[in-house]
C-alpha positions, 0 to 999 in steps of 0.5 A: 499500500502507497504511503505518503507523510509530509513535514515540515511545514509551518508559520514563516513570514515573508521573506522567509525559508521552509523545507518540506520533506516527504517520506514515501513508502509501498512502492518503488520511489526510484521508478517513478516522478514524483510531484509536490502539489499545494492547495489553498483555501477556495482555491483548486490543488495545483502542481507546485514541482515535479522531478523525474524518477532519477532527479535528473529533470525538475519542472515548475509551476510559474509563480514559485520559480527560481524561488523552490527547488525540489530533489529526492533522495532515492536511497532514503525513499524522500521527497523535498522542498526548498521553499525560500522568499516565501510570499504570503500567496504561498499558504495553502496544504502541500502535499507529496504525491507519486502521481499515480492518485495516491496524495499524502494527507499534507502539511500546512504553510502559512506565510505572515508577517 
């Protein structure tokens, strides 16, 4: 059974940084591209970043390009999202996905002064 568990969210001031982590289990993590999504109150869930199975290719939502970095450690079955220069509009629940229909429960990121 696929299990994805996020951690690392919290309250941060505008301009601050956070690193999110996602622990994956129940599937061959290294064989699949995986993604970070986010959902803000009253809005649709959107994909924030995608990384290829080997980590050699990444894609980002336009609004986070240059500020967020997705990475993975296949030896540890871990996915990461480094978020810098955070803005209030980045406030959302962030979740990871195996891109096959499974998402973790998510971690709340709130950017506010």
